[in-house]
matplotlib code that plots the C-alpha trace (Angstrom):
import matplotlib.pyplot as plt

x = [60.3, 60.3, 59.6, 58.3, 61.5, 59.6, 60.8, 64.0, 66.4, 65.0, 67.4, 67.2, 64.4, 66.2, 66.3, 67.7, 70.5, 70.7, 71.3, 73.8, 75.8, 75.8, 75.1, 78.6, 80.1, 79.7, 78.4, 79.9, 77.7, 74.5, 72.2, 69.6, 67.6, 66.2, 65.9, 62.5, 59.6, 57.7, 55.8, 56.9, 54.4, 51.3, 48.1, 45.0, 44.3, 40.5, 41.5, 41.8, 38.2, 36.7, 38.6, 37.5, 33.7, 33.8, 35.5, 32.4, 32.6, 35.4, 32.8, 31.6, 33.2, 34.2, 33.0, 35.2, 35.3, 34.2, 31.3, 29.3, 30.6, 34.0, 33.3, 31.2, 33.9, 36.4, 34.1, 33.7, 37.0, 38.1, 35.6, 36.8, 40.7, 40.4, 37.1, 36.0, 32.9, 33.1, 30.4, 30.9, 29.1, 30.9, 33.9, 36.0, 37.3, 38.9, 42.3, 44.4, 47.4, 48.2, 50.4, 47.6, 46.1, 49.3, 49.9, 46.2, 45.4, 48.2, 46.7, 42.9, 43.3, 46.5, 45.8, 47.9, 48.6, 48.7, 48.9, 49.9, 52.9, 54.1, 52.8, 55.2, 54.8, 56.4, 58.6, 60.0, 63.5, 64.1, 60.7, 58.7, 59.3, 55.9, 55.5, 58.0, 56.6, 53.4, 54.4, 56.5, 53.6, 51.5, 54.5, 54.7, 58.0, 59.3, 60.7, 62.5, 62.8, 65.2, 63.7, 67.0, 67.7, 68.2, 64.0, 63.2, 62.9, 60.2, 60.2, 59.6, 57.7, 57.4, 61.3, 59.8, 60.0, 56.7, 57.4, 57.6, 54.3, 52.4, 53.0, 52.7, 49.5, 50.5, 52.2, 53.2, 54.0, 54.5, 53.4, 54.9, 58.1, 59.5, 62.3, 62.8, 59.8, 59.1, 55.6, 53.9, 52.7, 49.5, 51.3, 53.1, 49.9, 47.8, 51.1, 51.0, 47.4, 47.3, 50.2, 48.1, 44.9, 46.6, 48.4, 45.6, 47.2, 46.1, 48.1, 48.5, 48.9, 50.4, 49.5, 50.3, 52.6, 50.0, 49.4, 52.7, 53.7, 55.7, 54.2, 50.8, 48.9, 50.1, 47.3, 45.9, 45.7, 42.2, 41.7, 43.6, 41.8, 38.4, 39.2, 40.6, 38.0, 39.4, 38.3, 37.4, 38.9, 42.2, 43.7, 43.8, 44.8, 45.9, 45.9, 46.5, 46.3, 49.6, 51.4, 48.8, 47.8, 50.7, 48.8, 51.1, 49.7, 46.1, 46.7, 44.3, 44.2, 41.9, 41.8, 39.4, 39.0, 36.0, 33.5, 34.6, 37.9, 36.7, 34.5, 37.0, 39.2, 36.5, 35.9, 39.7, 39.2, 36.2, 38.3, 42.3, 41.9, 42.7, 39.6, 40.1, 39.0, 35.6, 37.0, 39.5, 37.2, 35.4, 38.6, 39.6, 35.8, 36.5, 40.1, 39.4, 36.9, 38.9, 41.4, 43.1, 45.4, 46.7, 47.2, 49.4, 51.2, 51.9, 53.5, 55.7, 57.4, 57.6, 59.6, 62.3, 62.6, 63.2, 65.7, 67.5, 67.3, 69.5, 71.7, 72.8, 73.0, 75.6, 76.0, 75.8, 74.7, 71.9, 68.4, 65.8, 62.4, 58.9, 57.2, 57.0, 59.3, 62.6, 66.4, 67.7, 70.9, 73.9, 76.7, 78.8, 78.5, 75.5, 76.4, 80.0, 78.4, 75.7, 78.4, 80.7, 78.2, 77.5, 80.6, 81.6, 78.7, 75.8, 72.9, 71.7, 70.5, 69.4, 71.6, 69.7, 70.8, 68.3, 65.5, 66.7, 66.8, 70.4, 69.7, 72.6, 72.7, 73.3, 71.0, 69.8, 69.7, 73.4, 75.3, 72.2, 71.0, 67.3, 67.0, 63.7, 62.7, 60.2, 61.4, 61.4, 62.8, 65.2, 66.4, 66.2, 68.5, 70.9, 71.3, 71.5, 74.4, 75.9, 75.4, 76.7, 79.9, 81.0, 80.0, 80.1, 83.3]
y = [118.0, 115.4, 116.0, 113.5, 111.1, 110.5, 114.2, 114.2, 113.5, 115.7, 117.8, 121.5, 122.4, 123.1, 127.1, 127.4, 124.8, 127.0, 130.5, 128.5, 127.4, 131.5, 133.9, 134.1, 134.4, 137.8, 137.8, 138.0, 140.3, 141.4, 139.3, 137.2, 134.8, 131.6, 129.3, 129.6, 128.3, 131.5, 133.0, 136.5, 137.0, 139.3, 137.2, 138.1, 142.4, 141.1, 139.4, 142.6, 143.8, 140.2, 140.5, 144.0, 143.1, 140.0, 141.5, 141.6, 138.3, 138.8, 139.0, 135.2, 132.1, 130.7, 127.8, 124.6, 122.3, 125.3, 127.2, 125.7, 128.2, 127.2, 123.3, 123.8, 125.7, 123.0, 120.2, 122.2, 122.5, 119.3, 118.0, 120.3, 119.7, 116.0, 114.8, 113.3, 114.0, 114.3, 115.7, 119.1, 118.0, 115.1, 114.3, 117.7, 119.8, 123.3, 123.4, 126.0, 125.4, 121.8, 121.4, 121.2, 118.6, 116.3, 116.5, 116.4, 112.8, 110.9, 111.4, 111.0, 108.3, 106.0, 102.9, 102.1, 98.9, 96.3, 93.2, 93.1, 94.9, 98.5, 100.3, 102.0, 105.3, 105.4, 108.4, 109.7, 110.7, 113.9, 115.0, 117.6, 117.4, 117.4, 113.5, 112.8, 114.3, 113.3, 109.6, 110.4, 112.2, 108.4, 106.5, 105.0, 103.6, 106.0, 104.2, 106.6, 105.7, 107.0, 109.4, 110.1, 110.1, 106.2, 105.9, 109.3, 111.3, 109.5, 106.7, 103.0, 101.8, 98.5, 98.0, 97.3, 94.1, 92.3, 92.2, 95.7, 96.6, 94.2, 96.4, 100.0, 102.2, 105.4, 106.3, 110.0, 111.0, 114.5, 114.9, 117.4, 116.3, 118.7, 119.6, 117.5, 118.5, 115.0, 114.1, 110.9, 109.4, 107.6, 104.4, 105.2, 106.0, 102.7, 100.8, 102.8, 102.6, 99.1, 98.2, 100.1, 97.9, 94.8, 95.5, 97.8, 101.1, 104.6, 107.3, 110.7, 112.6, 116.0, 117.5, 121.5, 121.8, 120.5, 123.7, 124.9, 122.7, 122.6, 120.8, 118.6, 118.9, 116.4, 113.8, 113.5, 110.7, 110.8, 110.9, 107.7, 106.2, 106.7, 105.6, 101.8, 101.8, 101.8, 101.8, 105.3, 105.7, 104.9, 108.0, 111.5, 114.6, 118.0, 120.9, 124.6, 128.2, 129.2, 128.4, 127.9, 131.4, 132.8, 133.0, 131.6, 134.0, 133.0, 129.9, 128.1, 124.7, 121.7, 117.7, 115.5, 111.7, 109.1, 110.0, 108.0, 109.5, 113.3, 112.3, 111.2, 114.0, 116.4, 114.7, 115.3, 119.0, 119.5, 119.4, 120.3, 122.1, 126.3, 127.0, 129.4, 132.7, 133.5, 136.3, 134.3, 131.5, 134.1, 134.9, 131.1, 130.4, 133.1, 132.1, 128.6, 129.5, 131.3, 129.8, 133.0, 134.1, 130.1, 130.2, 133.6, 132.4, 129.3, 131.2, 133.6, 130.1, 128.5, 132.1, 131.5, 127.7, 128.5, 131.0, 128.4, 125.7, 128.4, 129.1, 125.7, 124.4, 121.9, 121.0, 117.4, 117.9, 119.8, 118.6, 120.8, 119.8, 118.9, 121.2, 122.9, 126.1, 124.5, 123.4, 120.4, 121.1, 118.0, 119.8, 117.1, 118.2, 120.3, 121.8, 123.0, 124.5, 126.7, 128.1, 128.3, 130.2, 132.5, 133.7, 134.1, 135.5, 136.5, 134.0, 132.0, 128.3, 125.5, 122.3, 119.0, 117.4, 119.6, 118.4, 114.4, 111.9, 110.4, 106.6, 103.6, 104.6, 108.3, 110.9, 111.0, 114.9, 115.6, 116.4, 118.9, 122.3, 123.6, 126.9, 128.6, 130.4, 132.4, 136.0, 138.1, 136.7, 139.3, 138.3, 134.7, 135.3, 137.1, 134.6, 131.5, 133.4, 133.7, 130.1, 128.4, 130.9, 129.9, 126.1, 124.9, 126.9]
z = [106.6, 103.7, 100.2, 97.3, 96.4, 93.0, 92.1, 93.8, 90.7, 88.1, 86.0, 85.9, 83.4, 79.8, 80.0, 83.6, 82.4, 79.5, 81.3, 83.5, 80.6, 78.5, 81.0, 82.7, 79.2, 77.6, 73.9, 71.0, 69.1, 69.1, 70.4, 68.7, 70.3, 68.7, 71.8, 72.7, 70.6, 71.2, 67.9, 67.1, 64.1, 64.5, 66.0, 64.0, 64.5, 65.5, 68.6, 70.7, 69.6, 70.7, 74.0, 74.7, 73.9, 76.0, 79.0, 81.0, 81.6, 84.4, 86.7, 86.4, 87.3, 83.7, 82.2, 83.5, 80.4, 78.1, 76.5, 74.4, 71.9, 72.1, 72.4, 69.0, 67.4, 68.5, 66.9, 63.7, 63.5, 64.0, 61.1, 58.5, 59.4, 59.9, 58.3, 61.9, 63.5, 67.5, 70.0, 71.0, 74.6, 75.4, 73.8, 73.7, 76.3, 77.0, 77.9, 79.5, 77.1, 76.1, 78.5, 81.2, 79.1, 78.6, 82.1, 83.4, 80.7, 82.4, 85.8, 85.1, 82.8, 83.4, 86.1, 88.8, 87.7, 84.3, 84.6, 88.2, 87.2, 87.2, 84.3, 81.9, 79.7, 76.8, 75.6, 72.5, 73.0, 72.3, 73.7, 75.5, 79.1, 80.3, 78.8, 81.7, 84.8, 83.6, 83.7, 87.1, 88.6, 88.2, 89.7, 86.2, 84.5, 81.7, 78.7, 76.0, 72.8, 70.6, 67.8, 65.4, 62.4, 61.7, 62.3, 60.7, 63.8, 65.0, 68.1, 66.9, 69.3, 67.8, 68.2, 71.9, 73.4, 74.3, 78.3, 78.1, 75.8, 78.2, 80.8, 78.6, 79.6, 77.5, 74.4, 74.3, 70.0, 68.7, 65.1, 63.9, 66.1, 68.4, 67.8, 64.8, 62.5, 61.2, 60.3, 61.2, 58.1, 58.1, 57.6, 60.6, 62.9, 61.6, 63.3, 66.5, 66.8, 65.6, 68.4, 71.0, 70.2, 70.1, 73.8, 75.1, 75.5, 75.0, 72.6, 73.9, 70.4, 70.8, 67.5, 68.7, 65.3, 63.1, 61.5, 60.7, 57.5, 53.8, 51.9, 52.6, 55.6, 58.5, 58.8, 62.1, 65.1, 65.8, 61.7, 61.3, 64.3, 63.3, 59.7, 60.8, 63.3, 66.2, 69.8, 69.9, 73.9, 72.2, 71.2, 72.6, 70.9, 72.0, 70.4, 70.8, 69.4, 70.2, 67.8, 64.8, 65.7, 67.4, 70.7, 73.4, 76.1, 75.1, 77.1, 75.2, 73.7, 73.9, 74.3, 72.3, 72.2, 73.6, 75.7, 78.7, 78.4, 77.9, 80.8, 83.2, 82.5, 82.9, 86.1, 87.6, 85.9, 87.9, 91.2, 90.0, 86.7, 86.2, 83.3, 80.7, 81.5, 79.8, 77.8, 76.5, 75.6, 73.8, 71.4, 71.5, 69.5, 66.9, 66.4, 65.8, 63.5, 61.4, 58.7, 56.7, 59.3, 59.6, 56.0, 56.4, 59.1, 57.6, 54.5, 56.5, 58.1, 54.8, 53.6, 56.6, 56.0, 51.9, 53.3, 55.6, 52.6, 50.8, 53.5, 54.4, 50.8, 50.4, 54.2, 55.0, 58.4, 57.4, 57.6, 56.1, 58.5, 56.8, 59.4, 62.8, 63.2, 64.2, 63.0, 64.4, 63.5, 63.8, 65.2, 66.8, 70.6, 71.2, 74.4, 73.0, 69.8, 71.6, 73.4, 71.0, 68.8, 71.8, 72.8, 68.9, 67.7, 70.1, 69.2, 71.7, 70.9, 72.9, 73.0, 72.0, 75.2, 77.2, 75.4, 75.7, 78.3, 79.1, 78.5, 78.3, 74.7, 75.7, 74.8, 71.1, 71.2, 72.1, 68.8, 68.3, 68.8, 68.2, 66.3, 66.9, 63.6, 65.2, 64.6, 61.7, 58.6, 58.3, 61.7, 61.3, 58.5, 60.0, 63.0, 60.8, 58.5, 61.8, 63.0, 59.5, 59.4, 62.9, 63.0, 59.3, 58.0]

ax = plt.figure().add_subplot(projection="3d")
ax.plot(x, y, z, "-o")
ax.set_aspect("equal")
plt.show()
């Protein structure tokens, strides 16, 4: 029996690689998990009541594209947050988590050829792995563009050759970026959207960390495209309740874009999608309508980032992120540092190499470790102090 060759050389996913690196060594202290970006703050207490009241919906098939109540709540939130009016019926698609949307957008929207050649998808490096697997699934060539300190931890797609851009059908962008916590400025997004208009490719804007920031709220790709008067089909944005509202187990997100774009995504989803269960859609609609818990959540992360700034004060390798909830620390060799940290302190972190693609220029994430600040403040501080004392002193 044969299997598809296009998936034959995939590396192991990041967390199995981490277990292979660490688990046959004993921990050097009580274990502190700082690897996975799984929010641990409390979600709003009223979520349970709404879920309980909506449980009767389990005896009906859920709305594949999202209930009118959910889609209207999303459209209202986009209007409040980004000052862009979108039609809830034609420009919003409820998702079973943003990973589903980031994958199926490629399946639904990307052509098999461009200018008579194999299409190209542009991917930041490091990256969220679904960008790569979506590109492989549509038989596109992937071009990984470094998102390192030299370019502000965002990919410089303008540096690519005309030959590459003429074959490009989509560019993934994550802002705030995972893992680096960099925010794409209005100028950056204007340049990227202008490039997409010139070379006729789509932008898939992964904005799931957009509500966890320390200063001003990050500008959105759809917002900038609207201000520029760009083709309304040019940009698709993806958002989630996982990080914003501490509800990763809800698996609730959405995609928004031009009417033709969303129509194509809906059509594919009618055949192959896994809709969000009805009771979870009821919860999601209510959660998108509330901002008070988001403000409280953001303040908790800000406290931990302030603590990190103090703990790593005076360390040149420390980069204080603008947003998100990760630290992206240059330790010279991420794998060696993660193993040492585990063996000497019991703190688990993720080597940056596992979030990067090896290219001819190497893996941009190789010198780094990713540290998730999702635990309560006191636990996070203990882990950071152990990390500092182990790796930087």
